[in-house]
Backbone as a chain_set.jsonl record, in Angstrom:
{"seq": "MKKLDQDSYKSMVAGATVISKDQYGDKVLSLPDGLMVKLFRLKRRLSSAIIWPYAKRFERGAGRLREINIPCVEVIDTFRVRSMGRDVVVYHPLEGETLREALNYSDNKKALLKTFSAFFAGLHDRGIYFRAIHFGNVIVLPNGEFGLIDVSELRISLSSLSVRKRVRNFKPIFRYKEDRASILDFGLDLFLDSYIENSSLSTSARHSFLGRVRDLYGTGPAPHTGH", "coords": {"N": [[-6.67, -1.344, 7.997], [-5.132, 1.623, 7.034], [-6.32, 4.887, 6.087], [-5.332, 6.938, 3.386], [-4.606, 10.007, 1.886], [-4.208, 11.323, -1.473], [-2.175, 13.258, -1.726], [-0.664, 12.766, 0.565], [0.211, 10.218, -0.009], [1.837, 10.727, -2.25], [3.836, 12.203, -1.026], [4.912, 10.24, 0.598], [6.1, 8.497, -1.238], [7.991, 10.022, -2.445], [10.85, 10.547, -4.384], [11.169, 7.875, -4.926], [12.096, 4.831, -6.654], [10.82, 3.374, -9.547], [10.067, 0.05, -9.767], [8.44, -1.823, -10.958], [5.788, -1.687, -13.343], [2.607, -1.313, -15.026], [0.109, -1.028, -17.64], [-1.714, 0.368, -16.197], [-0.381, 1.822, -14.323], [2.045, 2.473, -11.669], [3.399, -0.392, -9.967], [5.243, -1.605, -8.2], [7.471, -0.038, -5.991], [10.647, 1.274, -4.998], [11.729, 2.721, -2.1], [13.691, 5.586, -1.03], [14.787, 5.005, 1.488], [15.116, 2.31, 1.519], [12.908, 0.727, 1.99], [10.08, -1.021, 0.54], [7.325, -0.477, -1.691], [4.232, -1.726, -2.544], [1.575, -1.754, -4.836], [-1.906, -2.305, -5.134], [-4.425, -2.549, -7.44], [-7.773, -1.462, -7.281], [-10.13, -3.126, -8.814], [-12.901, -3.335, -9.309], [-15.914, -1.801, -8.146], [-17.713, -3.288, -6.595], [-16.39, -5.864, -5.136], [-14.551, -8.717, -3.966], [-12.148, -7.878, -3.057], [-12.639, -5.503, -1.821], [-13.799, -6.158, 0.608], [-11.975, -8.044, 1.611], [-9.099, -7.062, 1.268], [-6.373, -7.194, -1.106], [-3.998, -6.182, -0.191], [-4.141, -6.645, 2.556], [-4.284, -9.405, 2.491], [-1.751, -9.939, 1.535], [-0.236, -8.984, 3.695], [-1.089, -10.762, 5.696], [-0.34, -13.256, 4.614], [2.476, -12.967, 4.482], [3.045, -12.657, 7.19], [2.213, -15.138, 8.267], [3.944, -16.931, 7.018], [6.4, -16.106, 8.076], [5.979, -16.743, 10.71], [6.212, -19.505, 10.684], [8.785, -19.823, 10.095], [9.636, -19.53, 7.426], [11.412, -17.672, 5.214], [10.346, -14.4, 4.464], [9.028, -11.255, 3.283], [8.851, -8.399, 5.494], [6.086, -6.833, 6.619], [5.333, -3.439, 7.036], [3.212, -1.561, 7.087], [-0.198, -1.022, 5.956], [-2.25, 0.612, 3.517], [-5.104, 2.416, 2.249], [-5.648, 4.212, -0.617], [-8.03, 5.862, -1.582], [-8.739, 7.804, -3.479], [-7.07, 7.265, -5.566], [-7.746, 4.742, -6.232], [-6.336, 2.586, -5.177], [-4.76, 0.109, -3.122], [-2.187, -0.119, -0.708], [0.904, -1.533, 0.242], [3.519, -1.335, 2.528], [6.781, -2.424, 3.023], [9.617, -4.254, 4.415], [12.083, -5.426, 2.288], [13.264, -8.708, 1.205], [16.645, -9.644, 1.56], [18.75, -10.347, -1.136], [18.456, -12.056, -4.305], [16.24, -12.678, -7.081], [15.284, -16.044, -7.916], [15.162, -16.42, -10.639], [16.891, -14.429, -11.587], [19.282, -15.3, -10.379], [19.723, -17.709, -11.701], [20.513, -16.85, -14.155], [23.247, -16.364, -14.195], [24.501, -18.233, -12.642], [27.06, -20.539, -11.713], [26.486, -23.098, -11.221], [23.841, -24.17, -12.108], [22.306, -26.456, -12.053], [22.55, -27.499, -9.448], [21.347, -25.437, -8.04], [18.696, -25.495, -9.006], [17.991, -28.064, -8.226], [18.084, -27.824, -5.457], [16.066, -25.934, -5.144], [13.792, -27.39, -6.039], [13.575, -29.258, -4.013], [12.974, -27.541, -1.896], [10.505, -26.578, -2.799], [8.974, -28.922, -2.7], [8.998, -29.205, 0.061], [7.467, -26.997, 0.855], [4.933, -27.798, -0.054], [4.564, -30.124, 1.444], [4.205, -28.978, 3.889], [1.758, -27.884, 3.658], [1.506, -25.555, 2.18], [0.234, -23.543, -0.25], [1.031, -21.68, -2.831], [-0.144, -19.589, -4.998], [1.002, -17.786, -6.774], [3.506, -18.722, -7.402], [6.566, -18.576, -8.974], [9.744, -18.252, -10.642], [10.433, -15.627, -10.358], [9.301, -14.814, -8.036], [10.566, -16.064, -6.036], [13.137, -15.795, -3.741], [16.629, -15.953, -3.621], [18.505, -16.175, -0.877], [21.331, -14.569, 0.786], [22.554, -16.573, 2.322], [22.033, -18.811, 0.899], [19.604, -20.042, 1.259], [16.018, -20.15, 0.528], [13.474, -17.678, -0.018], [10.166, -16.172, -0.021], [8.222, -13.903, -1.993], [5.679, -11.403, -2.781], [3.157, -12.392, -1.79], [0.321, -12.388, -1.706], [-1.513, -14.184, -2.642], [-1.81, -16.768, -1.134], [-2.174, -19.794, 0.587], [-2.407, -21.712, 3.549], [-2.628, -24.907, 4.604], [-3.75, -27.279, 7.118], [-2.791, -29.784, 6.738], [-0.589, -31.712, 4.567], [-0.361, -30.917, 1.042], [-2.691, -32.132, -1.4], [-2.258, -34.455, -4.164], [-3.472, -33.39, -6.446], [-3.542, -30.598, -5.909], [-0.822, -30.101, -5.694], [0.094, -30.625, -8.296], [-1.354, -28.678, -9.675], [-0.073, -26.449, -8.667], [2.287, -26.41, -10.019], [1.739, -25.249, -12.415], [1.976, -22.314, -12.611], [4.779, -22.003, -12.769], [5.448, -23.333, -15.138], [4.244, -21.649, -16.939], [5.88, -19.514, -17.477], [8.287, -18.51, -19.743], [11.106, -18.3, -19.28], [11.443, -19.691, -16.868], [10.436, -22.213, -17.41], [12.205, -22.994, -19.463], [14.584, -23.12, -18.009], [14.112, -25.306, -16.323], [13.821, -27.338, -18.204], [16.351, -27.32, -19.373], [17.831, -28.191, -17.22], [16.642, -30.615, -16.873], [13.65, -32.16, -16.902], [12.874, -34.583, -15.682], [14.894, -34.934, -13.753], [14.404, -32.73, -12.166], [11.838, -33.324, -11.198], [12.409, -35.731, -9.926], [14.039, -34.888, -7.81], [12.174, -33.366, -6.438], [10.332, -35.386, -5.682], [11.963, -37.063, -4.083], [12.28, -35.49, -1.876], [9.805, -35.183, -0.811], [6.827, -36.05, 1.069], [5.144, -37.832, -0.083], [3.252, -40.797, -0.654], [4.075, -44.029, -2.131], [2.203, -44.753, -4.157], [0.951, -42.293, -4.525], [3.067, -40.837, -5.487], [3.498, -41.925, -8.057], [1.115, -41.159, -9.295], [1.336, -38.371, -9.114], [3.686, -37.852, -10.663], [2.879, -38.723, -13.214], [0.768, -36.952, -13.762], [2.034, -34.421, -13.713], [3.818, -34.673, -15.834], [1.99, -34.958, -17.911], [0.865, -32.45, -17.758], [3.01, -30.855, -18.551], [3.295, -31.794, -21.16], [0.871, -31.21, -22.436], [0.057, -28.701, -21.741], [-0.677, -25.112, -21.957], [1.068, -23.005, -24.322], [4.168, -21.618, -23.24], [4.726, -18.332, -21.891], [6.058, -15.02, -21.533], [6.221, -12.644, -18.811], [4.849, -10.901, -15.909]], "CA": [[-5.988, -0.632, 6.923], [-5.223, 3.061, 7.235], [-6.689, 5.697, 4.938], [-4.279, 7.864, 2.989], [-5.021, 10.818, 0.737], [-3.264, 11.242, -2.586], [-1.012, 14.1, -1.449], [0.164, 12.071, 1.552], [0.849, 9.11, -0.713], [2.913, 11.281, -3.072], [4.926, 12.558, -0.114], [5.502, 8.998, 1.084], [6.9, 7.85, -2.282], [8.875, 11.01, -3.076], [12.206, 10.065, -4.612], [11.177, 6.424, -5.102], [12.422, 4.257, -7.959], [9.791, 2.446, -10.012], [10.614, -1.277, -10.047], [7.514, -2.524, -11.85], [4.575, -0.948, -13.675], [1.858, -1.825, -16.165], [-0.636, 0.019, -18.346], [-2.536, 1.115, -15.24], [0.45, 2.651, -13.46], [3.086, 1.839, -10.865], [3.025, -1.588, -9.207], [6.204, -1.778, -7.105], [8.414, 1.067, -5.878], [11.696, 1.188, -3.98], [11.877, 4.021, -1.455], [15.091, 5.952, -0.752], [15.264, 4.428, 2.755], [15.258, 0.871, 1.373], [11.615, 0.061, 2.067], [9.395, -1.253, -0.725], [5.898, -0.171, -1.742], [3.496, -2.491, -3.555], [0.243, -1.219, -5.03], [-2.94, -3.188, -5.667], [-5.501, -1.771, -8.061], [-9.146, -1.864, -6.991], [-10.623, -3.301, -10.182], [-14.349, -3.118, -9.383], [-16.47, -1.223, -6.925], [-18.204, -4.416, -5.812], [-15.378, -6.892, -5.304], [-14.088, -9.326, -2.717], [-10.983, -7.116, -2.621], [-13.091, -4.422, -0.936], [-14.008, -6.766, 1.92], [-10.743, -8.716, 2.008], [-8.166, -6.441, 0.32], [-5.148, -7.921, -1.41], [-2.932, -5.681, 0.675], [-4.244, -7.364, 3.83], [-3.913, -10.79, 2.207], [-0.297, -9.906, 1.456], [0.253, -8.844, 5.066], [-1.38, -12.003, 6.415], [0.508, -14.311, 4.066], [3.855, -12.744, 4.915], [3.117, -12.921, 8.625], [2.081, -16.565, 8.538], [5.193, -17.582, 6.606], [7.445, -15.774, 9.043], [5.68, -17.486, 11.934], [6.671, -20.891, 10.547], [10.218, -19.742, 9.77], [9.941, -19.464, 6.001], [11.758, -16.275, 4.967], [9.402, -13.604, 3.687], [9.134, -9.829, 3.564], [8.245, -7.939, 6.746], [5.165, -5.736, 6.321], [5.349, -2.328, 7.992], [1.872, -0.984, 7.194], [-1.059, -1.088, 4.77], [-3.035, 1.83, 3.339], [-6.006, 2.551, 1.118], [-5.675, 5.553, -1.214], [-9.283, 5.723, -2.313], [-8.787, 8.717, -4.625], [-6.286, 6.648, -6.635], [-8.224, 3.391, -6.469], [-5.22, 1.707, -4.885], [-4.342, -0.287, -1.784], [-0.739, -0.003, -0.669], [1.653, -2.227, 1.296], [4.899, -0.887, 2.731], [7.438, -3.565, 3.664], [11.048, -4.493, 4.302], [12.313, -6.501, 1.314], [14.237, -9.741, 1.536], [17.957, -9.45, 0.96], [19.081, -11.407, -2.072], [18.027, -11.858, -5.684], [15.252, -13.676, -7.472], [15.823, -17.284, -8.472], [15.311, -16.199, -12.082], [18.127, -13.67, -11.771], [20.42, -16.134, -9.983], [19.939, -18.727, -12.719], [21.094, -16.236, -15.353], [24.711, -16.353, -14.182], [25.021, -19.235, -11.714], [28.013, -21.519, -12.23], [25.959, -24.442, -10.977], [22.396, -24.042, -12.205], [21.675, -27.725, -11.698], [22.481, -27.584, -7.988], [20.385, -24.438, -7.592], [17.36, -25.991, -9.307], [17.752, -29.238, -7.393], [17.782, -27.327, -4.114], [14.746, -25.306, -5.176], [12.738, -28.4, -6.137], [13.427, -29.805, -2.657], [12.272, -26.497, -1.14], [9.122, -26.572, -3.298], [8.326, -30.094, -2.098], [8.819, -28.919, 1.482], [6.31, -26.104, 0.987], [3.721, -28.592, -0.234], [4.427, -31.01, 2.601], [3.755, -28.165, 5.022], [0.422, -27.392, 3.361], [1.581, -24.2, 1.629], [-0.157, -23.43, -1.654], [1.358, -20.323, -3.248], [-0.657, -19.525, -6.367], [1.858, -16.94, -7.616], [4.871, -19.245, -7.399], [7.393, -18.651, -10.179], [11.113, -17.974, -10.244], [10.554, -14.212, -10.034], [8.756, -14.607, -6.695], [11.406, -16.821, -5.098], [14.376, -15.075, -3.487], [17.791, -16.696, -3.131], [19.103, -15.364, 0.174], [22.797, -14.647, 0.823], [23.001, -17.834, 2.923], [21.692, -19.907, 0.002], [18.23, -20.491, 1.465], [15.025, -19.499, -0.315], [12.386, -16.951, 0.599], [9.059, -15.897, -0.932], [7.696, -12.542, -2.042], [4.41, -11.238, -3.503], [2.428, -13.527, -1.212], [-1.091, -12.094, -1.453], [-2.307, -15.359, -3.016], [-1.17, -17.858, -0.428], [-3.003, -20.508, 1.545], [-1.682, -22.701, 4.335], [-3.528, -25.927, 5.136], [-3.275, -27.981, 8.303], [-2.135, -31.011, 6.296], [0.147, -31.56, 3.317], [-1.227, -30.732, -0.117], [-3.058, -33.302, -2.192], [-1.585, -34.557, -5.461], [-4.126, -32.462, -7.374], [-3.092, -29.238, -5.636], [0.603, -30.018, -6.015], [0.213, -30.52, -9.75], [-1.868, -27.361, -10.056], [0.886, -25.427, -8.276], [3.365, -26.387, -11.002], [1.322, -24.503, -13.605], [2.562, -20.978, -12.75], [6.176, -22.096, -13.178], [5.497, -23.721, -16.547], [3.715, -20.584, -17.797], [6.908, -18.517, -17.774], [9.238, -19.051, -20.704], [12.428, -18.428, -18.681], [11.421, -20.722, -15.83], [10.233, -23.497, -18.091], [13.449, -23.316, -20.155], [15.581, -23.502, -17.008], [13.813, -26.663, -15.881], [14.093, -28.26, -19.307], [17.805, -27.408, -19.508], [18.264, -29.026, -16.102], [16.055, -31.934, -17.078], [12.384, -32.244, -16.18], [12.871, -35.773, -14.828], [15.763, -34.675, -12.606], [13.698, -31.764, -11.314], [10.76, -34.047, -10.522], [13.011, -36.722, -9.027], [14.461, -34.179, -6.602], [10.937, -33.032, -5.727], [9.802, -36.613, -5.098], [12.864, -37.533, -3.038], [12.168, -34.616, -0.703], [8.397, -35.057, -0.454], [6.286, -37.086, 1.954], [4.13, -38.562, -0.824], [3.328, -42.257, -0.652], [4.513, -44.587, -3.411], [1.123, -44.64, -5.137], [0.745, -40.869, -4.793], [4.19, -40.388, -6.309], [3.23, -42.322, -9.444], [0.041, -40.296, -9.787], [1.883, -37.026, -9.244], [4.606, -37.786, -11.794], [2.112, -38.832, -14.446], [-0.015, -35.73, -13.988], [2.911, -33.298, -14.033], [4.32, -34.882, -17.195], [0.873, -34.616, -18.794], [0.754, -30.995, -17.729], [4.079, -30.324, -19.394], [3.112, -32.167, -22.546], [-0.371, -30.722, -23.039], [-0.295, -27.39, -21.216], [-0.614, -24.012, -22.909], [2.41, -22.558, -24.658], [4.682, -20.7, -22.255], [4.841, -16.922, -22.295], [6.766, -14.211, -20.557], [5.403, -11.649, -18.135], [4.902, -10.93, -14.441]], "C": [[-6.216, 0.865, 7.084], [-5.63, 3.762, 5.935], [-5.591, 6.715, 4.669], [-4.785, 8.688, 1.814], [-3.888, 10.849, -0.295], [-2.009, 12.071, -2.334], [-0.073, 13.421, -0.452], [0.888, 10.891, 0.914], [2.036, 9.631, -1.535], [4.108, 11.682, -2.219], [5.666, 11.304, 0.351], [6.439, 8.385, 0.054], [7.829, 8.832, -2.994], [10.29, 10.435, -3.198], [12.306, 8.568, -4.849], [11.574, 6.041, -6.519], [11.34, 3.255, -8.337], [10.457, 1.129, -10.41], [9.752, -2.014, -11.065], [6.295, -1.654, -12.096], [3.879, -1.657, -14.817], [1.074, -0.699, -16.794], [-1.495, 0.874, -17.418], [-1.709, 2.002, -14.316], [1.476, 1.846, -12.691], [2.547, 0.632, -10.105], [3.943, -1.796, -8.001], [7.214, -0.634, -7.153], [9.447, 0.759, -4.802], [11.92, 2.584, -3.407], [13.347, 4.313, -1.16], [15.643, 5.318, 0.518], [15.38, 2.901, 2.701], [13.967, 0.097, 1.508], [11.017, -0.093, 0.666], [7.926, -0.896, -0.585], [5.281, -0.993, -2.869], [2.075, -1.965, -3.611], [-0.679, -2.275, -5.633], [-4.074, -2.327, -6.196], [-6.861, -2.332, -7.675], [-9.887, -1.923, -8.319], [-12.113, -3.022, -10.328], [-14.84, -2.559, -8.064], [-17.0, -2.314, -6.009], [-17.285, -5.6, -6.057], [-15.011, -7.469, -3.95], [-12.881, -8.577, -2.168], [-11.367, -5.924, -1.749], [-13.232, -4.958, 0.488], [-12.714, -7.374, 2.459], [-9.646, -8.272, 1.045], [-6.905, -7.269, 0.107], [-3.98, -7.44, -0.559], [-2.944, -6.394, 2.025], [-3.919, -8.836, 3.644], [-2.392, -10.917, 2.15], [0.291, -9.869, 2.868], [0.069, -10.147, 5.855], [-0.486, -13.142, 5.933], [1.946, -14.187, 4.525], [4.018, -13.068, 6.395], [3.076, -14.396, 8.948], [3.346, -17.316, 8.133], [6.308, -17.319, 7.61], [7.231, -16.526, 10.356], [6.189, -18.923, 11.879], [8.081, -20.945, 9.954], [10.542, -19.952, 8.288], [10.213, -17.996, 5.672], [10.765, -15.578, 4.047], [9.602, -12.146, 4.059], [8.445, -9.507, 4.887], [7.388, -6.703, 6.454], [5.204, -4.696, 7.44], [3.955, -1.762, 8.202], [1.121, -1.174, 5.882], [-1.954, 0.145, 4.736], [-4.028, 1.647, 2.197], [-6.007, 4.004, 0.656], [-6.884, 5.56, -2.133], [-9.331, 6.603, -3.555], [-8.007, 8.169, -5.822], [-6.81, 5.265, -7.018], [-7.137, 2.355, -6.223], [-5.162, 1.36, -3.391], [-2.832, -0.421, -1.819], [-0.172, -0.803, 0.507], [3.063, -1.656, 1.341], [5.616, -1.989, 3.512], [8.957, -3.523, 3.508], [11.258, -5.619, 3.297], [13.233, -7.572, 1.889], [15.559, -9.416, 0.852], [18.27, -10.632, 0.047], [18.62, -11.046, -3.472], [17.024, -12.94, -6.045], [15.961, -14.918, -8.024], [16.041, -17.134, -9.971], [16.6, -15.451, -12.392], [19.353, -14.541, -11.481], [20.75, -17.168, -11.056], [20.595, -18.169, -13.977], [22.612, -16.311, -15.375], [25.32, -17.393, -13.244], [25.987, -20.197, -12.412], [27.511, -22.942, -12.052], [24.433, -24.384, -10.936], [21.689, -25.323, -11.764], [21.518, -27.863, -10.189], [21.432, -26.623, -7.448], [18.959, -24.918, -7.827], [17.016, -27.224, -8.475], [17.384, -28.82, -5.976], [16.41, -26.673, -4.069], [13.64, -26.345, -5.226], [12.502, -29.069, -4.789], [12.667, -28.824, -1.771], [10.791, -26.468, -1.51], [8.343, -27.75, -2.711], [8.06, -29.865, -0.618], [7.65, -27.981, 1.742], [5.015, -26.91, 0.919], [3.496, -29.551, 0.925], [3.892, -30.256, 3.815], [2.401, -27.505, 4.761], [0.386, -26.016, 2.737], [1.294, -24.23, 0.134], [-0.009, -21.969, -2.061], [1.003, -20.188, -4.721], [0.261, -18.75, -7.302], [3.298, -17.437, -7.652], [5.455, -19.236, -8.813], [8.763, -18.143, -9.774], [11.361, -16.491, -9.961], [10.023, -13.882, -8.647], [9.449, -15.455, -5.639], [12.736, -16.082, -4.964], [15.452, -16.045, -3.002], [18.516, -15.792, -2.139], [20.622, -15.498, 0.161], [23.332, -15.945, 1.421], [22.635, -19.055, 2.082], [20.301, -20.467, 0.196], [17.291, -19.723, 0.536], [13.988, -18.775, 0.529], [11.331, -16.644, -0.453], [8.635, -14.44, -0.853], [6.383, -12.549, -2.815], [3.407, -12.313, -3.083], [0.957, -13.222, -0.905], [-1.985, -13.286, -1.766], [-1.655, -16.612, -2.434], [-2.135, -18.471, 0.57], [-2.15, -21.533, 2.274], [-2.696, -23.644, 4.979], [-2.914, -26.581, 6.369], [-2.557, -29.273, 7.946], [-1.414, -30.762, 4.979], [-0.82, -31.501, 2.137], [-1.51, -32.055, -0.819], [-2.259, -33.316, -3.488], [-2.16, -33.536, -6.433], [-3.628, -31.034, -7.159], [-1.613, -29.069, -5.948], [0.803, -29.832, -7.519], [-0.248, -29.148, -10.218], [-0.845, -26.272, -9.744], [2.125, -25.4, -9.173], [3.017, -25.506, -12.205], [1.939, -23.114, -13.708], [4.014, -21.0, -13.209], [6.273, -22.408, -14.67], [4.98, -22.629, -17.472], [4.801, -19.605, -18.239], [8.025, -19.125, -18.609], [10.606, -19.293, -20.067], [12.485, -19.58, -17.683], [11.307, -22.114, -16.447], [11.522, -23.939, -18.783], [14.524, -23.762, -19.172], [15.371, -24.939, -16.542], [14.129, -27.674, -16.973], [15.598, -28.416, -19.543], [18.392, -28.301, -18.414], [17.847, -30.473, -16.322], [14.798, -32.065, -16.239], [12.371, -33.434, -15.225], [13.735, -35.567, -13.588], [15.096, -33.723, -11.625], [12.608, -32.472, -10.514], [11.308, -35.094, -9.555], [13.434, -36.075, -7.713], [13.25, -33.793, -5.761], [10.423, -34.263, -4.977], [10.641, -37.079, -3.912], [12.724, -36.735, -1.743], [10.726, -34.38, -0.269], [7.984, -36.199, 0.458], [5.231, -37.934, 1.246], [4.351, -40.074, -0.721], [3.747, -42.748, -2.034], [3.444, -44.432, -4.492], [0.87, -43.184, -5.512], [1.866, -40.317, -5.668], [3.97, -40.726, -7.781], [2.152, -41.427, -10.059], [0.558, -38.889, -10.051], [2.757, -36.904, -10.488], [3.866, -37.848, -13.125], [1.37, -37.551, -14.765], [0.871, -34.547, -14.364], [3.462, -33.45, -15.448], [3.226, -34.601, -18.225], [0.711, -33.109, -18.891], [1.804, -30.365, -18.634], [3.803, -30.599, -20.869], [1.917, -31.532, -23.218], [-0.763, -29.331, -22.597], [-0.198, -26.322, -22.275], [0.822, -23.591, -23.175], [2.891, -21.549, -23.638], [4.742, -19.284, -22.798], [5.596, -16.187, -21.211], [5.814, -13.218, -19.951], [5.522, -11.807, -16.647], [3.494, -10.865, -13.887]], "O": [[-7.349, 1.317, 7.249], [-5.326, 3.295, 4.837], [-4.999, 7.276, 5.591], [-5.329, 8.139, 0.855], [-2.759, 10.449, -0.01], [-0.906, 11.65, -2.682], [1.148, 13.483, -0.592], [2.036, 10.599, 1.252], [3.115, 9.038, -1.514], [5.256, 11.522, -2.634], [6.89, 11.306, 0.482], [7.466, 7.812, 0.419], [8.392, 8.503, -4.038], [10.845, 9.907, -2.234], [13.41, 8.037, -4.962], [11.412, 6.819, -7.459], [10.985, 2.387, -7.54], [11.315, 1.105, -11.292], [10.262, -2.735, -11.923], [5.817, -0.968, -11.193], [4.472, -2.495, -15.496], [1.34, 0.471, -16.516], [-1.946, 1.957, -17.791], [-2.261, 2.84, -13.603], [1.748, 0.689, -13.012], [1.4, 0.624, -9.657], [3.476, -2.124, -6.91], [7.743, -0.301, -8.213], [9.157, 0.072, -3.823], [12.259, 3.515, -4.136], [14.155, 3.391, -1.053], [16.852, 5.111, 0.621], [15.703, 2.265, 3.705], [13.927, -1.087, 1.172], [11.398, 0.613, -0.267], [7.351, -0.997, 0.499], [5.751, -0.958, -4.006], [1.439, -1.753, -2.579], [-0.287, -3.034, -6.519], [-4.612, -1.481, -5.483], [-7.076, -3.542, -7.735], [-10.233, -0.886, -8.886], [-12.546, -2.524, -11.367], [-14.262, -2.81, -7.007], [-16.773, -2.283, -4.799], [-17.397, -6.269, -7.085], [-15.139, -6.806, -2.921], [-12.611, -8.623, -0.968], [-10.53, -5.39, -1.021], [-12.837, -4.3, 1.451], [-12.402, -7.225, 3.64], [-9.296, -9.002, 0.117], [-6.431, -7.952, 1.014], [-3.076, -8.214, -0.245], [-1.889, -6.712, 2.574], [-3.34, -9.458, 4.534], [-1.821, -11.883, 2.655], [1.202, -10.632, 3.191], [0.963, -10.573, 6.586], [0.057, -13.9, 6.737], [2.569, -15.175, 4.913], [5.007, -13.677, 6.802], [3.82, -14.864, 9.81], [3.77, -18.236, 8.83], [7.071, -18.223, 7.949], [8.192, -16.898, 11.03], [6.556, -19.494, 12.905], [8.507, -21.956, 9.397], [11.595, -20.488, 7.944], [9.326, -17.158, 5.836], [10.395, -16.099, 2.995], [10.274, -11.84, 5.044], [7.57, -10.245, 5.341], [7.913, -5.652, 6.084], [5.12, -5.026, 8.623], [3.546, -1.507, 9.335], [1.716, -1.45, 4.841], [-2.364, 0.661, 5.776], [-3.82, 0.832, 1.298], [-6.322, 4.912, 1.425], [-6.765, 5.292, -3.329], [-9.895, 6.205, -4.574], [-8.257, 8.564, -6.961], [-6.37, 4.684, -8.01], [-7.022, 1.374, -6.957], [-5.467, 2.182, -2.527], [-2.261, -0.795, -2.844], [-0.699, -0.755, 1.619], [3.718, -1.514, 0.309], [5.121, -2.44, 4.544], [9.502, -2.868, 2.619], [10.656, -6.682, 3.447], [13.888, -7.373, 2.912], [15.583, -8.968, -0.295], [18.072, -11.785, 0.428], [18.417, -9.874, -3.788], [16.963, -13.986, -5.4], [17.082, -14.844, -8.528], [17.008, -17.669, -10.512], [17.315, -15.789, -13.335], [20.33, -14.527, -12.228], [21.919, -17.469, -11.294], [21.164, -18.917, -14.772], [23.213, -16.32, -16.449], [26.538, -17.424, -13.072], [25.759, -20.611, -13.549], [28.038, -23.877, -12.653], [23.817, -24.528, -9.88], [20.608, -25.277, -11.176], [20.471, -28.295, -9.707], [20.71, -26.953, -6.507], [18.104, -24.77, -6.954], [15.868, -27.399, -8.068], [16.48, -29.393, -5.367], [15.673, -26.825, -3.095], [12.639, -26.203, -4.524], [11.368, -29.411, -4.453], [11.813, -29.231, -0.983], [9.928, -26.35, -0.639], [7.2, -27.598, -2.279], [7.024, -30.277, -0.098], [6.926, -28.14, 2.725], [4.114, -26.725, 1.737], [2.357, -29.767, 1.34], [3.209, -30.831, 4.662], [1.95, -26.669, 5.545], [-0.657, -25.362, 2.756], [2.015, -24.857, -0.642], [-0.822, -21.125, -1.685], [1.759, -20.621, -5.59], [0.295, -19.027, -8.501], [4.214, -16.656, -7.905], [4.887, -19.828, -9.732], [8.926, -17.647, -8.659], [12.39, -16.136, -9.387], [10.268, -12.79, -8.133], [8.99, -15.557, -4.502], [13.384, -15.78, -5.966], [15.223, -16.848, -2.097], [19.074, -14.763, -2.521], [21.149, -16.448, -0.419], [24.431, -16.379, 1.076], [22.886, -20.191, 2.484], [19.847, -21.282, -0.607], [17.697, -18.781, -0.145], [13.663, -19.196, 1.639], [11.57, -16.833, -1.645], [8.682, -13.821, 0.21], [6.011, -13.553, -3.423], [2.879, -13.046, -3.919], [0.41, -13.749, 0.063], [-3.087, -13.397, -1.228], [-1.034, -17.401, -3.146], [-2.825, -17.763, 1.304], [-1.27, -22.152, 1.676], [-3.517, -23.226, 5.795], [-1.717, -26.454, 6.627], [-1.797, -29.804, 8.756], [-1.605, -29.723, 4.349], [-1.952, -31.975, 2.223], [-0.683, -32.966, -0.828], [-1.656, -32.311, -3.866], [-1.412, -32.887, -7.165], [-3.324, -30.335, -8.125], [-1.194, -28.01, -6.416], [1.584, -28.985, -7.952], [0.397, -28.527, -11.063], [-0.754, -25.282, -10.47], [2.924, -24.467, -9.094], [3.909, -25.067, -12.931], [2.393, -22.742, -14.79], [4.441, -20.118, -13.954], [7.086, -21.816, -15.38], [5.245, -22.669, -18.674], [4.655, -18.94, -19.264], [8.631, -20.126, -18.227], [11.209, -20.347, -20.271], [13.449, -20.345, -17.655], [11.996, -23.053, -16.049], [11.899, -25.109, -18.708], [15.291, -24.679, -19.465], [16.328, -25.696, -16.386], [14.651, -28.752, -16.689], [16.068, -29.505, -19.873], [19.327, -29.065, -18.654], [18.577, -31.413, -16.009], [14.864, -32.081, -15.01], [11.912, -33.315, -14.089], [13.354, -35.978, -12.493], [15.206, -33.886, -10.41], [12.467, -32.254, -9.311], [10.736, -35.317, -8.488], [13.22, -36.634, -6.638], [13.283, -33.877, -4.533], [10.116, -34.191, -3.787], [10.104, -37.446, -2.867], [13.01, -37.237, -0.657], [10.45, -33.492, 0.537], [8.701, -37.189, 0.601], [4.498, -38.676, 1.899], [5.484, -40.555, -0.705], [3.77, -41.976, -2.992], [3.747, -44.027, -5.614], [0.607, -42.874, -6.674], [1.639, -39.432, -6.493], [4.229, -39.897, -8.654], [2.271, -40.995, -11.205], [0.256, -38.289, -11.082], [2.596, -35.973, -11.277], [4.191, -37.111, -14.056], [1.346, -37.113, -15.916], [0.51, -33.755, -15.234], [3.564, -32.467, -16.182], [3.508, -34.064, -19.296], [0.455, -32.563, -19.965], [1.505, -29.444, -19.395], [4.045, -29.746, -21.723], [1.925, -31.327, -24.432], [-1.799, -28.817, -23.021], [0.301, -26.575, -23.372], [1.697, -23.803, -22.335], [2.113, -20.7, -23.203], [4.802, -19.068, -24.008], [5.749, -16.689, -20.097], [4.734, -12.967, -20.487], [6.196, -12.712, -16.157], [3.309, -10.877, -12.67]]}, "num_chains": 1, "name": "protein.A"}
């Protein structure tokens, strides 16, 4: 990771459009040349993020997905701006729109959600556990395929995910009011049926999975909005 002083950072983002921010400052910027900048705040002086920075995790996750032909952003470089307490990733974005955006005006939301649930099952079959999975981090590409963004919290196992991990990976989707409502409008059973039909789970594992996900939906915390 390269070191960058604050003045050099300001020059790099001159003319940028702020895409996302929170109470601590900018989170995602769009540069005039089309590149994107994502910032990670260093929350504590003694933190695992100092040894294994989220910017490098993002770079590694994106690289590993691209290696196995799952569309993802292309990282150009990573920086640490110590005076700002920020790590920075510069990357080429994916062309397309988020699944959440696409669902807002799609003429066939059911087909879109059915295709996504099959894609989600495929990720799990390939051992991909994406902790930040939600409809705002899934991109619908112009060719109709799906890609992933914001991949700093991603793990890839050598074998398919266990039932427990698959169920746990449904939690981020159910936490978001818009995503949860889209699935319920489509039909939770239809969404799960499409997932099951496109998964490699055994018959017994399928029964366990379905029961646990339905329990999760029925007893989980109330959904909320946010990013």
